[in-house]
TIVEXMAR-493904 format. One line per 2 residues: their letters; for each residue x, y, z of C-alpha. Coordinates in pm, 1 decimal. Layout:
A	X:Y:Z ~ ...
This chain:
MT	-4622.8:16205.0:-20418.4 ~ -4619.4:16088.2:-20054.6
RL	-4825.8:16310.5:-19829.3 ~ -4600.8:16416.2:-19543.8
PA	-4722.9:16469.7:-19188.2 ~ -4673.8:16802.4:-19021.3
GE	-4351.1:16846.3:-18829.3 ~ -4363.7:16731.6:-18468.6
II	-4189.1:16788.0:-18136.9 ~ -4081.6:16488.3:-17930.4
RD	-3977.6:16508.4:-17567.5 ~ -3644.6:16340.4:-17504.1
PL	-3483.8:16276.5:-17163.0 ~ -3141.8:16381.1:-17292.4
WD	-3198.4:16669.2:-17534.7 ~ -3542.4:16787.7:-17411.1
NI	-3736.2:16899.1:-17722.8 ~ -3649.2:16733.9:-18054.6
RL	-3817.0:16907.1:-18346.8 ~ -3891.5:16684.9:-18644.5
EP	-3926.8:16816.0:-18996.2 ~ -4204.4:16650.7:-19202.9
AA	-3964.4:16416.5:-19387.8 ~ -3820.7:16284.5:-19060.0
AA	-4165.8:16244.9:-18903.9 ~ -4275.4:16040.3:-19205.7
AI	-3962.9:15821.5:-19190.0 ~ -4021.4:15751.0:-18821.3
DT	-4375.0:15632.5:-18898.2 ~ -4250.4:15351.6:-19126.4
PT	-4234.0:14993.3:-18993.6 ~ -3859.2:14989.1:-19062.3
YQ	-3796.3:15263.6:-18808.6 ~ -4065.8:15158.0:-18561.9
RL	-3883.7:14825.3:-18521.6 ~ -3605.7:15015.4:-18342.3
RY	-3839.8:15078.3:-18047.6 ~ -3777.9:14715.2:-17956.2
VR	-3400.5:14694.4:-18008.9 ~ -3207.2:14803.0:-17700.5
QL	-2910.7:15030.0:-17750.7 ~ -2683.1:14843.3:-17511.5
GH	-2780.3:14481.4:-17556.9 ~ -2736.8:14285.6:-17233.7
AF	-2599.2:14579.2:-17032.1 ~ -2937.0:14603.9:-16854.9
LV	-2838.4:14288.3:-16666.2 ~ -2576.4:14502.5:-16490.8
YP	-2719.4:14854.4:-16522.0 ~ -3098.5:14825.3:-16481.4
GA	-3160.6:15161.2:-16648.2 ~ -2992.0:15056.1:-16971.5
TH	-3316.9:14965.7:-17144.9 ~ -3314.9:15261.4:-17383.9
TR	-3344.4:15175.5:-17751.2 ~ -3203.3:15258.1:-18089.7
FE	-3530.5:15438.8:-18159.2 ~ -3448.4:15729.6:-17928.3
HG	-3079.0:15715.4:-18016.7 ~ -3167.2:15776.0:-18381.8
LG	-3382.3:16070.4:-18277.4 ~ -3092.1:16211.3:-18078.9
AY	-2846.3:16176.7:-18366.2 ~ -3098.7:16347.1:-18596.0
HL	-3140.6:16631.9:-18345.8 ~ -2764.9:16687.4:-18330.8
AR	-2742.6:16676.9:-18711.3 ~ -2997.8:16956.2:-18733.9
LA	-2805.1:17163.0:-18480.8 ~ -2470.8:17100.1:-18651.5
LA	-2600.2:17190.1:-18997.3 ~ -2764.4:17505.5:-18861.8
RL	-2434.5:17605.3:-18702.8 ~ -2242.9:17545.0:-19027.4
RD	-2506.4:17736.7:-19224.1 ~ -2483.4:18035.3:-18989.7
CG	-2108.0:18046.3:-19046.8 ~ -2147.3:18030.9:-19424.7
DL	-1979.8:17689.3:-19442.9 ~ -2269.5:17533.0:-19634.1
DG	-2234.8:17761.9:-19934.5 ~ -2244.5:17543.9:-20245.2
ID	-2407.0:17250.4:-20063.5 ~ -2767.5:17206.3:-20170.8
ET	-3062.3:17125.1:-19946.2 ~ -3092.9:16769.0:-20076.4
EC	-2742.0:16697.0:-19950.0 ~ -2829.4:16841.8:-19609.4
LA	-3155.0:16644.8:-19600.2 ~ -2955.6:16328.7:-19673.2
VR	-2732.7:16398.9:-19372.2 ~ -3027.1:16453.7:-19139.9
LA	-3203.4:16139.0:-19261.7 ~ -2881.7:15933.6:-19244.7
AL	-2833.5:16042.0:-18883.9 ~ -3190.7:15936.3:-18808.3
LH	-3177.1:15607.2:-18998.8 ~ -2818.0:15496.9:-18944.5
DI	-2917.9:15203.5:-18719.4 ~ -3215.0:15060.6:-18910.3
GH	-3007.9:14755.9:-19004.3 ~ -2903.3:14678.6:-18648.0
YP	-2935.8:14327.1:-18513.5 ~ -3089.3:14254.9:-18172.6
FS	-2866.8:14295.0:-17866.8 ~ -2621.2:14556.7:-17983.7
HA	-2303.1:14450.7:-18169.1 ~ -2282.9:14092.7:-18039.8
LE	-2387.9:13926.2:-18364.0 ~ -2142.1:14126.1:-18572.7
EA	-1872.7:14003.7:-18334.0 ~ -2003.5:13653.3:-18405.3
GL	-1930.9:13699.5:-18775.1 ~ -2265.4:13816.5:-18916.5
PG	-2254.3:14089.5:-19185.3 ~ -2223.9:14448.0:-19066.2
HE	-2543.0:14633.6:-18979.4 ~ -2448.8:14925.1:-19206.8
SL	-2481.7:14717.4:-19523.1 ~ -2809.7:14569.0:-19401.8
GA	-2938.2:14918.0:-19321.7 ~ -2838.7:15049.6:-19665.6
RR	-3036.4:14764.2:-19822.3 ~ -3344.8:14848.1:-19617.9
LH	-3341.8:15205.5:-19744.3 ~ -3459.3:15070.5:-20081.1
EG	-3739.4:14853.2:-19943.6 ~ -4100.6:14891.6:-19832.7
AL	-4264.0:15209.6:-19711.4 ~ -3930.6:15369.3:-19621.2
GD	-3793.1:15317.5:-19971.0 ~ -4110.3:15461.7:-20123.2
LL	-4086.9:15764.8:-19895.5 ~ -3723.3:15838.7:-19973.7
RS	-3781.7:15807.5:-20347.5 ~ -4076.5:16046.4:-20321.8
LG	-3854.5:16298.8:-20143.6 ~ -3557.7:16290.3:-20378.8
GE	-3561.5:15989.5:-20609.0 ~ -3287.2:15728.5:-20620.9
RL	-3029.8:16004.4:-20578.2 ~ -3148.1:16067.8:-20223.9
VQ	-3174.2:15697.4:-20140.0 ~ -2816.7:15638.0:-20255.1
AV	-2687.6:15949.3:-20080.8 ~ -2832.0:15831.9:-19748.6
AD	-2694.3:15479.7:-19806.7 ~ -2345.9:15612.9:-19882.5
LI	-2349.8:15821.6:-19565.4 ~ -2455.1:15525.1:-19351.9
EG	-2191.7:15295.3:-19505.7 ~ -1918.0:15555.7:-19472.7
TS	-1849.2:15581.4:-19846.3 ~ -1994.8:15927.0:-19910.8
TS	-1775.8:16199.8:-20059.9 ~ -2003.0:16479.1:-19935.8
PV	-1823.3:16759.8:-19750.0 ~ -2061.0:16703.7:-19457.3
AG	-2025.5:16322.8:-19448.6 ~ -1813.2:16352.8:-19132.7
LV	-2125.4:16442.7:-18937.2 ~ -2249.8:16085.0:-18989.3
SG	-1931.3:15879.0:-19009.5 ~ -1592.7:15984.3:-18877.7
SL	-1389.8:16082.8:-18572.7 ~ -1643.4:16346.0:-18471.7
DL	-1969.3:16196.2:-18594.0 ~ -2288.6:16287.3:-18412.3
DK	-2373.5:15923.3:-18347.9 ~ -2089.0:15906.9:-18091.7
ID	-2194.4:16226.8:-17919.5 ~ -2547.6:16098.2:-17868.7
YL	-2473.5:15741.7:-17764.6 ~ -2199.8:15833.6:-17517.6
SR	-2418.3:16097.9:-17353.9 ~ -2734.4:15886.2:-17363.6
DA	-2572.1:15562.4:-17245.9 ~ -2410.8:15735.5:-16949.0
RM	-2737.5:15902.8:-16852.5 ~ -2942.2:15584.0:-16871.3
CG	-2680.9:15368.7:-16695.4 ~ -2653.1:15624.9:-16417.9
VP	-2275.1:15662.2:-16447.5 ~ -2070.0:15985.2:-16461.5
YG	-1826.6:15865.9:-16728.1 ~ -1985.7:15978.5:-17054.5
VV	-1967.0:16352.7:-16996.6 ~ -1910.8:16535.0:-17325.5
DV	-1896.0:16913.0:-17377.1 ~ -2159.2:16893.3:-17650.9
DR	-2233.4:17264.3:-17689.5 ~ -1866.7:17349.8:-17726.6
LL	-1810.5:17069.1:-17974.9 ~ -2098.3:17177.4:-18196.1
AS	-1987.4:17542.0:-18175.4 ~ -1638.3:17445.9:-18292.6
LT	-1748.9:17249.5:-18602.1 ~ -1636.1:17387.6:-18935.0
LV	-1574.1:17280.4:-19293.9 ~ -1205.2:17283.2:-19377.7
ER	-1060.5:17288.0:-19727.8 ~ -813.3:17007.9:-19799.0
PD	-503.3:17038.4:-20017.7 ~ -695.6:16874.5:-20304.1
GR	-958.9:17149.8:-20288.5 ~ -1232.8:16933.6:-20136.1
RE	-1390.9:17024.3:-19803.3 ~ -1450.4:16805.8:-19499.3
VG	-1581.8:16838.0:-19146.2 ~ -1320.4:16957.9:-18900.8
VH	-1294.7:17137.5:-18571.3 ~ -1177.1:17483.6:-18475.5
EK	-880.6:17506.7:-18244.4 ~ -1103.9:17640.2:-17966.9
GI	-1280.6:17302.7:-17958.1 ~ -970.5:17096.5:-17867.7
SA	-1066.6:17045.6:-17502.7 ~ -1422.4:16950.6:-17598.6
LE	-1287.4:16692.4:-17843.3 ~ -1071.0:16550.0:-17566.6
SL	-1381.1:16521.0:-17348.2 ~ -1544.3:16308.3:-17621.1
LF	-1244.3:16077.9:-17653.9 ~ -1197.0:16031.3:-17280.7
AK	-1569.6:15969.1:-17230.4 ~ -1547.7:15694.2:-17491.8
YQ	-1255.4:15530.6:-17312.4 ~ -1433.1:15548.7:-16976.0
MY	-1754.9:15401.0:-17113.5 ~ -1572.6:15108.5:-17271.7
RN	-1375.0:15040.4:-16957.9 ~ -1665.7:15066.5:-16715.5
VY	-1984.2:14985.6:-16911.1 ~ -1946.8:14832.0:-17256.4
WH	-1667.2:14593.7:-17151.5 ~ -1786.7:14532.5:-16793.8
HA	-1712.0:14167.1:-16716.0 ~ -2075.4:14065.0:-16656.8
VR	-2191.5:14246.5:-16971.5 ~ -1925.5:14063.4:-17169.3
AA	-2018.5:13728.5:-17010.4 ~ -2381.4:13770.2:-17120.0
TC	-2269.4:13888.2:-17465.6 ~ -2045.0:13583.7:-17515.1
MF	-2320.3:13350.7:-17398.3 ~ -2563.7:13509.1:-17643.7
KR	-2317.7:13476.8:-17932.1 ~ -2256.3:13111.6:-17855.1
AV	-2629.8:13036.8:-17832.5 ~ -2698.3:13203.8:-18168.1
LA	-2407.4:13032.9:-18343.9 ~ -2519.6:12696.0:-18204.9
AL	-2874.9:12754.4:-18327.8 ~ -2750.8:12861.7:-18671.3
GA	-2518.1:12563.9:-18692.4 ~ -2799.2:12324.8:-18602.4
GA	-3031.3:12479.6:-18861.9 ~ -3271.5:12576.4:-18583.2
IE	-3278.6:12940.1:-18689.4 ~ -3226.3:13121.9:-19019.1
LA	-3020.6:13434.0:-19083.0 ~ -3327.4:13609.9:-19226.7
EI	-3509.0:13555.3:-18896.5 ~ -3222.0:13713.8:-18706.2
EA	-3207.0:14013.7:-18939.2 ~ -3578.4:14084.5:-18887.3
AT	-3582.8:14015.2:-18513.1 ~ -3610.4:14255.2:-18222.3
DG	-3464.4:14185.1:-17879.8 ~ -3792.9:14030.6:-17767.4
TM	-3850.3:13807.8:-18069.0 ~ -3484.1:13701.4:-18074.3
DA	-3504.9:13608.9:-17708.2 ~ -3819.2:13402.1:-17770.4
LL	-3666.4:13228.1:-18073.7 ~ -3356.0:13129.0:-17882.5
IA	-3542.5:13009.5:-17575.4 ~ -3747.2:12781.7:-17801.9
RD	-3471.5:12663.2:-18036.5 ~ -3133.2:12694.7:-17863.4
PT	-2982.3:12345.0:-17842.0 ~ -2735.5:12449.8:-17567.7
GI	-2971.7:12585.7:-17301.3 ~ -2755.0:12896.3:-17275.9
AA	-3037.3:13129.8:-17379.5 ~ -3247.3:13022.4:-17081.5
AI	-2950.4:13085.6:-16851.6 ~ -2918.8:13441.2:-16984.6
RE	-3290.3:13503.2:-16928.9 ~ -3252.3:13394.9:-16565.5
RR	-2922.0:13584.0:-16528.3 ~ -2724.9:13270.1:-16454.3
LY	-2413.6:13418.0:-16610.8 ~ -2083.1:13240.0:-16662.2
KR	-1808.3:13340.8:-16418.9 ~ -1450.5:13451.5:-16478.7
AL	-1191.4:13176.4:-16465.3 ~ -920.6:13408.0:-16603.9
DL	-913.2:13786.8:-16632.0 ~ -599.7:13950.7:-16771.4
PA	-542.1:14310.3:-16881.8 ~ -412.8:14342.0:-17236.6
SQ	-76.3:14452.7:-17095.9 ~ -27.7:14095.2:-16968.3
VP	-135.2:13932.2:-17295.9 ~ 147.0:13846.8:-17540.0
ED	168.2:14102.4:-17820.1 ~ 194.1:13822.8:-18076.8
SP	-142.8:13677.0:-17974.2 ~ -318.3:13516.6:-18272.6
EW	-587.5:13727.5:-18436.6 ~ -834.7:13438.3:-18433.7
WW	-891.3:13511.8:-18064.4 ~ -1108.9:13802.8:-18173.6
ND	-1181.9:13771.6:-18547.0 ~ -1245.7:13401.3:-18620.7
PE	-1554.2:13280.7:-18428.5 ~ -1538.7:12924.3:-18561.6
RL	-1177.6:12866.6:-18462.1 ~ -1244.0:13033.1:-18127.7
MR	-1527.6:12788.6:-18059.3 ~ -1297.5:12494.9:-18130.9
AE	-1049.7:12627.7:-17876.4 ~ -1330.2:12687.5:-17626.8
DA	-1452.8:12330.7:-17660.5 ~ -1101.1:12189.3:-17633.0
LA	-1052.2:12386.0:-17312.8 ~ -1395.3:12276.8:-17185.3
AE	-1288.1:11913.9:-17223.2 ~ -968.9:11983.4:-17027.9
LD	-1168.5:12145.2:-16747.2 ~ -1430.0:11868.6:-16740.3
LP	-1704.4:12102.9:-16859.2 ~ -1971.0:12040.0:-17125.6
VG	-1948.7:12167.2:-17483.2 ~ -2024.6:12539.1:-17466.1
GV	-1917.0:12549.4:-17100.7 ~ -1613.2:12770.0:-17175.3
LI	-1623.4:13105.7:-17351.9 ~ -1320.3:13314.6:-17446.5
DY	-1347.8:13691.3:-17477.7 ~ -1088.2:13935.0:-17608.9
PE	-1291.7:14218.1:-17762.9 ~ -1131.7:14438.2:-18024.7
RT	-1205.0:14804.9:-18086.5 ~ -891.7:14952.6:-18237.3
SM	-1081.4:15265.0:-18341.6 ~ -1174.7:15345.3:-17981.9
LQ	-959.6:15659.4:-17960.8 ~ -852.8:15708.3:-18321.1
VN	-858.1:16064.9:-18452.0 ~ -821.6:16190.2:-18807.8
LP	-956.4:16542.6:-18837.5 ~ -854.1:16873.3:-18991.7
LL	-795.2:17146.7:-18734.1 ~ -858.5:17511.6:-18818.2
TR	-612.6:17720.0:-18618.0 ~ -681.2:18060.5:-18468.8
AG	-439.8:18205.5:-18721.6 ~ -646.2:18064.7:-19007.4
GV	-410.7:17780.7:-19096.3 ~ -500.3:17410.9:-19116.2
DR	-331.9:17130.7:-18922.6 ~ -420.3:16762.4:-18905.7
LT	-517.8:16591.7:-18583.1 ~ -415.2:16226.3:-18589.2
DA	-333.7:15956.4:-18336.2 ~ 5.5:16122.0:-18300.4
GR	-169.6:16428.7:-18161.8 ~ -38.2:16777.3:-18226.9
PG	257.5:16947.0:-18058.9 ~ 121.8:17125.9:-17754.5
EL	-233.1:17017.6:-17828.1 ~ -461.4:16715.2:-17796.4
GL	-237.8:16497.9:-17584.5 ~ -493.7:16222.1:-17539.9
PR	-436.3:16047.5:-17877.5 ~ -67.0:16012.8:-17796.3
VA	-157.6:15786.5:-17504.1 ~ -447.1:15620.7:-17687.1
EE	-273.8:15285.4:-17721.0 ~ -208.7:15264.3:-17347.8
LY	-566.4:15362.4:-17267.4 ~ -693.2:15099.1:-17511.0
RS	-474.0:14835.4:-17348.8 ~ -604.3:14943.9:-17010.6
AR	-967.4:14899.2:-17114.8 ~ -921.4:14574.8:-17308.7
RL	-908.3:14246.4:-17117.4 ~ -871.2:13879.8:-17203.2
RI	-1131.8:13681.4:-17012.0 ~ -1223.8:13316.3:-16996.7
FT	-1574.8:13250.6:-16868.6 ~ -1693.4:12911.1:-16742.8
SE	-2038.4:12770.2:-16670.4 ~ -1913.9:12622.9:-16341.5
PR	-1650.2:12772.0:-16108.8 ~ -1296.4:12717.0:-16230.1
RL	-974.2:12907.0:-16174.6 ~ -693.7:12948.4:-16429.3
SE	-362.3:13115.1:-16351.7 ~ -238.2:13158.5:-16708.7
IP	-343.1:13141.6:-17073.1 ~ -412.3:12771.2:-17138.6
DA	-241.8:12565.2:-17407.3 ~ -574.9:12518.9:-17590.5
MR	-554.2:12886.9:-17689.6 ~ -207.6:12858.0:-17834.4
L	-310.8:12628.8:-18121.4
């Protein structure tokens, strides 16, 4: 039996005191979790917002803290009747550990076609000191329960606290990212949201996480904060330029056999940076380090991009690189001198939640909204199109007035 440390209290700049139960304190002490101290939450955003150097280590702590608060609230209301403590422990640990499979520099490498971090994280739950700890706490049942929660395949009534429209991960990262970037966009009515959480019975008799009608405005604050953060921080043009440069450098190194996938999976931001500087055949990694970022040759809002645009612009990295290199030749630029960016996040403002009405009935909140309530989802598509932009970045100044023929292949 693993000897657990005593519970601890950690000071956090966002949530003040975070109280750790012994199981969480032991999980944090494993090498798997300690690695997250060296993986920044926002990748290359620190090149634009100098304060954005916070890591997935403290984000996991914040998500865990909110999971404890949410479960306590549901318990006080009697909503956890019939849900055993092991299931609740799995939720708290999944909130803490949900990012252990994350690559360096945020989501860039998943955009580049590498496997999702959730599946890598689920694999790591079974390995090393962390795997031994989880098995000592609840056997393979607990390990699998945490993995299912992280991968979004759990059927637990409280799975929505970890993966869903109202998961606690979003509440922490939006609040934390805004605080650390020094911007006013990520304001979420957290207390009201947590107070409005409830378990709602579905027509098939199963229960799932929902929200009470009194929490509608707080839910809107979460959705609008997400839109604002994408528009102003996550998809800022210089952040995206650095992200595209990083993706191209990694793909070039992988293609040349200069770096292995296993090295990338184990890397932190610092070790990944050092690997690329030493092995990148393009020289792009050194340019990122010195903040010599590519500039915009074309910048179009999604409203000006044809609706029948080919999906390979955002979901086929290899074909995209061929188009980039064809365009580079047209513009008299070297291979890798043109980068095309059209980021996709169709789930940005999606909602699918049960709503408990004041009269005791149950409605469903979806992207269509609800008559008289939650108007934001009904304009979600327009907000998404407002935040999303098609950009072409070049290593030397160029100016394009329209989408080039090389992208219409």
